[in-house]
C-alpha positions in Angstrom: -10.7 14.5 -9.9 -7.2 14.1 -8.6 -6.9 17.0 -6.2 -4.7 16.5 -3.2 -2.7 18.0 -0.4 0.6 16.9 1.0 0.8 14.7 4.2 -1.1 15.5 7.4 0.1 17.6 10.2 -1.0 20.7 12.2 -0.6 24.2 11.0 -1.3 27.2 13.2 -0.9 30.1 10.8 0.2 31.1 7.3 3.8 31.4 8.2 3.9 28.0 9.8 2.1 26.5 6.8 4.5 28.1 4.4 7.4 26.7 6.4 5.8 23.2 6.2 5.3 23.6 2.5 9.0 24.5 2.1 9.9 21.3 3.9 7.4 18.9 2.1 7.0 20.3 -1.4 10.4 19.2 -2.8 9.5 15.5 -2.1 6.0 16.1 -3.5 7.5 17.6 -6.7 9.9 14.7 -7.1 7.0 12.2 -6.7 5.1 14.0 -9.5 7.7 14.4 -12.3 9.3 17.7 -11.1 8.5 21.1 -12.4 7.9 21.9 -16.1 9.0 25.4 -16.9 8.0 27.2 -20.1 7.7 31.0 -20.1 4.7 31.4 -22.4 2.7 28.8 -20.5 3.7 30.2 -17.1 2.6 33.8 -18.2 -0.7 32.4 -19.4 -1.4 30.6 -16.1 -0.3 33.6 -14.0 -2.8 35.7 -15.9 -5.6 33.2 -15.3 -4.9 33.0 -11.5 -4.8 36.8 -11.3 -8.2 37.0 -13.1 -9.8 34.3 -11.0 -8.6 35.5 -7.6 -9.2 39.2 -8.2 -12.7 39.2 -6.7 -11.9 36.6 -4.1 -10.8 37.3 -0.5 -7.5 35.6 -0.1 -6.4 34.9 3.5 -3.6 37.1 4.8 -0.2 35.6 4.0 -1.4 33.7 0.9 -1.6 36.5 -1.6 -0.8 36.6 -4.4 -1.5 32.9 -5.2 1.3 31.3 -7.2 0.9 28.5 -9.7 3.3 26.0 -11.2 3.2 23.1 -13.6 4.1 19.5 -12.8 6.0 17.6 -15.5 3.7 14.6 -15.7 1.0 13.5 -18.1 -1.4 12.4 -15.4 -4.2 14.9 -15.0 -3.6 16.2 -11.5 -4.2 19.4 -9.5 -2.7 20.1 -6.1 -2.6 22.7 -3.4 0.4 22.5 -1.2 0.9 24.0 2.3 1.5 27.7 1.9 -1.1 28.0 -0.8 0.8 27.3 -4.0 -1.2 25.6 -6.7 0.3 23.0 -9.1 -1.4 21.7 -12.2 0.1 18.9 -14.4 0.8 19.0 -18.1 -1.7 16.3 -18.5 -4.5 18.3 -16.9 -3.8 21.3 -19.0 -3.8 19.1 -22.2 -7.0 17.4 -21.1 -8.8 20.8 -21.0 -10.7 21.5 -24.2 -11.4 25.2 -23.5 -10.2 27.9 -21.2 -13.3 27.7 -19.0 -12.5 24.1 -18.1 -8.9 24.9 -17.1 -10.2 28.0 -15.2 -12.7 25.7 -13.3 -9.9 23.5 -12.0 -7.8 26.5 -10.9 -10.8 28.1 -9.2 -11.4 24.8 -7.3 -7.8 25.0 -6.0 -8.3 28.7 -5.1 -11.3 27.5 -3.1 -9.0 25.3 -1.1 -6.7 28.2 -0.4 -9.4 30.7 0.6 -11.1 28.1 2.9 -7.7 27.1 4.5 -8.6 23.5 3.9 -5.0 22.3 4.5 -5.0 23.8 8.0 -8.5 22.4 8.7 -7.5 18.9 7.7 -4.3 19.0 9.6 -6.1 20.2 12.7 -8.7 17.5 12.3 -5.9 14.9 12.0 -4.4 16.2 15.3 -7.7 16.1 17.0 -8.4 12.5 15.9 -5.0 11.3 17.1 -5.2 13.1 20.4 -8.7 11.8 21.0 -7.7 8.2 20.4 -4.6 8.5 22.5 -6.6 10.0 25.4 -9.2 7.3 25.3 -6.6 4.5 25.1 -4.1 5.9 27.6 -5.9 4.6 30.7 -6.9 1.2 29.3 -3.6 0.0 27.8 -1.0 -2.2 29.4 2.2 -3.8 28.2 5.3 -2.3 26.6 5.5 1.1 25.0 5.7 -0.4 21.5 2.6 -2.4 22.2 0.7 0.8 23.3 1.8 2.6 20.2 0.7 -0.3 18.1 -2.8 -0.2 19.6 -3.1 3.5 19.2 -2.0 3.2 15.6 -4.6 0.5 15.0 -7.3 2.7 16.5 -6.3 5.7 14.4 -6.5 3.6 11.3 -10.0 2.4 12.2 -11.1 6.0 12.4 -9.5 7.3 9.2 -12.9 7.1 7.5 -13.8 10.2 9.6 -11.0 12.1 7.9 -12.1 10.8 4.5 -15.5 12.2 5.1 -14.0 15.5 6.2 -11.9 15.6 3.0 -14.9 14.8 0.8 -16.8 17.7 2.2 -13.8 20.0 1.6 -13.8 18.8 -2.1 -17.5 19.6 -2.5 -16.9 23.0 -0.7 -14.1 23.8 -3.2 -16.4 22.8 -6.1 -19.0 25.3 -4.8 -16.3 27.9 -4.6 -15.2 27.2 -8.1 -18.7 27.7 -9.5 -19.0 31.0 -7.7 -15.6 32.2 -8.9 -16.4 31.2 -12.5 -19.7 33.1 -12.4 -18.1 36.3 -11.2 -15.4 36.1 -13.8 -17.7 35.3 -16.7 -16.7 31.6 -17.2 -19.2 28.8 -17.7 -19.8 27.3 -14.2 -20.7 24.0 -15.8 -17.2 23.6 -17.2 -15.9 21.9 -14.0 -18.4 19.0 -14.4 -17.3 18.5 -18.0 -13.6 18.3 -17.3 -14.2 16.1 -14.3 -16.0 13.6 -16.5 -13.2 13.5 -19.0 -10.5 13.1 -16.3 -12.4 10.4 -14.6 -12.7 8.5 -17.9 -9.0 8.9 -18.4 -8.1 7.6 -15.0 -10.4 4.6 -15.3 -8.9 3.7 -18.7 -5.4 4.1 -17.5 -5.9 2.0 -14.4 -7.9 -0.7 -16.3 -5.0 -1.1 -18.7 -3.0 -2.5 -15.8 -5.9 -4.5 -14.3 -6.4 -2.1 -11.4 -9.9 -1.4 -10.2 -10.4 2.4 -10.2 -12.7 2.2 -7.2 -9.9 0.5 -5.1 -7.1 2.8 -6.3 -5.3 4.9 -3.8 -5.8 8.0 -6.1 -9.5 8.0 -5.2 -9.2 7.5 -1.4 -10.7 10.4 0.5 -12.5 12.0 -2.5 -16.1 12.0 -3.5 -17.1 9.9 -6.5 -17.1 12.0 -9.7 -20.8 11.4 -10.3 -21.6 12.7 -6.8 -19.6 15.8 -7.5 -21.3 16.4 -10.9 -24.7 15.7 -9.4 -24.1 18.5 -6.9 -23.8 21.0 -9.8 -27.2 20.0 -11.2 -27.7 19.5 -15.0 -24.6 20.6 -16.9 -25.8 23.0 -19.7 -24.4 22.7 -23.2 -22.9 26.2 -23.2 -21.2 27.4 -26.4 -17.4 27.5 -26.1 -15.7 30.9 -25.9 -13.7 30.9 -29.1 -11.1 33.4 -28.0 -10.4 31.6 -24.7 -10.2 28.2 -26.5 -7.7 29.7 -29.0 -5.5 31.0 -26.1 -5.5 27.6 -24.5 -4.7 25.7 -27.7 -1.8 28.1 -28.3 -0.1 27.2 -25.0 -0.8 23.5 -25.3 0.9 23.4 -28.8 4.5 22.2 -28.3 4.0 21.0 -24.7 5.6 17.6 -24.1 3.2 14.7 -24.3 5.6 12.1 -22.8 6.9 11.7 -19.3 10.6 11.0 -18.5 11.6 8.4 -15.9 15.1 8.5 -14.4 16.0 10.5 -17.5 14.6 8.0 -20.0 11.5 7.5 -22.1 9.0 4.6 -22.2 8.0 4.0 -25.8 6.4 1.0 -27.6 6.7 -1.2 -24.5 10.4 -0.5 -23.9 12.3 1.9 -21.5 15.2 3.7 -23.2 17.8 5.8 -21.5 20.2 7.0 -24.2 22.3 9.1 -21.8 23.1 5.8 -20.0 23.0 3.7 -23.1 20.6 1.1 -21.5 17.1 -0.1 -22.3 14.8 -2.9 -21.2 11.2 -4.2 -21.8 8.3 -2.9 -19.7 6.3 -5.7 -18.1 2.7 -6.2 -19.4 0.0 -4.8 -17.1 2.3 -2.4 -15.1 1.9 1.4 -15.0 4.8 3.8 -14.4 4.7 6.3 -11.5 7.2 9.0 -10.7 9.4 9.1 -7.6 13.0 8.9 -6.5 12.6 5.3 -7.6 10.3 4.9 -10.6 7.5 2.5 -9.7 6.0 0.1 -12.2 2.8 -0.9 -10.5 0.2 -3.6 -11.2 -2.7 -5.0 -9.1 -0.4 -7.7 -7.8 3.1 -6.3 -7.4 5.4 -3.4 -8.0 8.7 -3.2 -9.8 10.9 -0.3 -8.9 14.0 0.9 -10.8 16.5 3.7 -10.1 19.7 4.8 -11.7 22.2 5.8 -9.1 25.4 7.7 -9.9 28.3 5.5 -9.1 31.3 7.6 -10.1 34.3 5.3 -9.7 32.6 2.9 -7.4 32.7 -0.8 -8.4 30.0 -3.4 -7.9 32.0 -4.7 -5.0 31.5 -1.3 -3.3 27.8 -1.1 -4.3 26.5 -2.4 -1.0 28.1 0.4 0.9 26.7 2.9 -1.6 23.2 1.5 -1.2 23.4 1.4 2.6 24.1 5.2 2.6 21.0 5.7 0.5 18.8 3.4 2.7 18.8 0.7 0.1 20.4 -2.2 2.0 20.9 -5.5 0.2 21.8 -8.9 1.7 22.2 -12.6 0.6 24.1 -11.3 -2.5 25.2 -13.6 -5.3 27.1 -12.4 -8.3 26.1 -12.8 -12.0 26.4 -11.3 -15.4 23.3 -10.2 -17.3 23.7 -9.5 -21.0 27.3 -8.4 -20.4 26.5 -6.2 -17.4 28.2 -7.3 -14.1 25.3 -7.8 -11.7 24.5 -8.9 -8.2 21.2 -10.3 -7.0 20.0 -10.2 -3.4 17.1 -9.4 -1.1 16.1 -6.6 1.3 16.7 -7.2 5.0 13.5 -8.4 6.8 13.6 -5.5 9.3 13.3 -3.0 6.4 9.9 -4.4 5.1 6.6 -5.5 6.6 6.2 -9.1 7.7 3.9 -10.0 4.8 5.9 -8.4 2.1 8.8 -9.8 0.0 11.4 -7.9 -1.9 14.2 -8.9 -4.3 16.9 -6.7 -5.8 19.0 -6.9 -8.9 21.9 -4.4 -9.3 23.7 -3.9 -12.6 26.9 -2.0 -13.2 26.1 0.1 -16.3 29.3 2.1 -16.4 29.4 5.2 -14.2 26.1 4.3 -12.6 24.2 1.4 -11.1 20.8 0.3 -12.4 18.8 -1.0 -9.4 15.7 -3.0 -10.1 13.5 -4.3 -7.2 10.4 -6.5 -7.0 8.0 -5.9 -4.1 5.0 -8.1 -3.6 3.0 -9.9 -0.9 5.2 -12.7 0.4 2.8 -15.4 -0.7 2.8 -14.0 -4.3 6.6 -13.6 -4.6 7.2 -17.0 -6.3 4.8 -16.3 -9.1 6.0 -12.7 -9.5 9.8 -13.4 -9.6 9.5 -14.4 -13.3 8.3 -10.8 -14.1 11.5 -9.4 -12.6 13.6 -12.0 -14.3 11.9 -11.2 -17.7 12.7 -7.5 -17.3 16.3 -8.0 -16.3 16.8 -10.6 -19.1 15.7 -7.9 -21.6 18.3 -5.3 -20.5 20.5 -4.3 -23.4 23.3 -1.8 -24.2 21.9 0.9 -26.4 23.6 3.3 -28.8 23.9 6.5 -26.7 24.4 8.6 -29.9 20.9 7.7 -31.3 18.3 10.5 -31.2 15.2 10.1 -29.0 13.2 13.2 -28.2 9.9 13.5 -26.4 6.6 13.4 -28.3 4.8 16.7 -28.1 1.2 17.9 -28.4 0.3 19.8 -31.5 -3.0 21.7 -31.9 -4.7 22.6 -35.2 -8.1 22.8 -36.8 -9.6 19.5 -38.0 -9.8 19.0 -41.7 -12.3 17.1 -43.8 -11.3 13.4 -43.7 -9.4 13.6 -40.5 -9.8 10.4 -38.5 -8.6 9.4 -35.1 -7.2 6.1 -36.4 -5.1 7.9 -39.0 -3.9 10.5 -36.5 -2.9 7.8 -34.0 -1.1 5.9 -36.8 0.9 8.9 -37.9 1.9 9.7 -34.4 3.2 6.2 -33.7 1.1 6.0 -30.6 0.8 2.3 -30.5 -1.8 0.3 -28.7 -4.4 2.4 -27.0 -3.4 5.5 -29.1 -6.9 6.0 -30.5 -8.5 5.8 -27.0 -6.0 8.3 -25.7 -6.7 10.8 -28.5 -10.4 10.5 -28.0 -10.1 11.1 -24.3 -7.7 14.0 -25.0 -10.2 15.7 -27.3 -13.4 14.8 -25.5 -14.7 12.5 -28.3 -17.0 9.7 -27.6 -16.0 6.1 -28.8 -16.2 6.0 -32.6 -16.6 9.8 -32.9 -14.4 11.7 -35.3 -13.3 15.4 -35.2 -15.7 17.9 -36.9 -14.0 19.9 -39.7 -13.0 23.3 -38.4 -12.9 22.3 -34.7 -9.8 22.4 -32.6 -8.0 19.1 -32.2 -5.0 18.0 -30.2 -2.6 15.5 -31.7 0.6 13.9 -30.6 3.7 14.0 -32.8 
């Protein structure tokens, strides 16, 4: 449902692909919350990968297949150049039995065995070379003009690569079904987990007013209903009780909250106790990981980043930012809720012509809090109040106060358990009931059956 590879290129062999993976994977990890390491979970996943790949022919240079966990609650699965698989905490938690998790891992193994990364990179190279060859003899003007025309032509043909990628996803689905059959897992389990993840994605995006069909996360991938239809009818197969118990054991205690720049977002407010600073989250904006945490809506993006300043003063901040490719100009000084601040804009040559960007920098002690607004130039005037509202809400927090991450807990449902009561006890706030139902595969209005496994958040 959210399977991906890292950016395009050309890979000739396993060694070259691993080298590319070593170069690109650190940035990919940073953009997806970093690595979550827990010995019991890692041993469990290693065992699953070994079992699923045992009867599969792994290309030379890619065996044994390694697996890691991304520290993000978004349900994601990736294969990076070199053949390593990454699953997110969110995807593991979204799985309701071992067969579902095994299905996702088997899908990624299918990408590795078919060398899909190398295929797509080669297809990208062919497309670019084809366009360049056809345009070389017909273009005139400056070198920059020729490059611009070639770039435009490549963009016009990106649909070809999307179709190529979609066929790869369906191919990996077929591989997953075959691997599941030969290892004794229910081959229909992939369809079930895909439906649940798709519902989660749609709910999350809708909460920010983003149309899931237009979201970047879906570009290049077949629609979930198309993938599920390719499996045929999904049988209602009894759950393997032993496998489900193993999965629930490793989910228990796993973090259920993401961290952003070292802080947590809870009850509509960002809090970073290490830095002693907090501020309100804007309505309709979703957080995404990265070097700069991005708060995205359908209309604009707010980005914030905490930059170590050491002994640097606000007067020296512009030089610090220039070194980090964060230039700021048109600066005016201010004070925001006791924090020395400067407000400016991003130089025009650093952003596209139709985009506007404004920056606010606060001195929060031994670090700078940088907040930026990015929007279409024609929408900037109406979006600036969003940035102003967030910066006006910034407060000094008590750094000694305790604030730990919420965690998943797994247990058997008891008579009288209700999703509303569980959400209330967990302090999950608005949307908590919907989140728990999606997490446990419950239909709207449904309640846990006594004796069944349930996942709660505490």
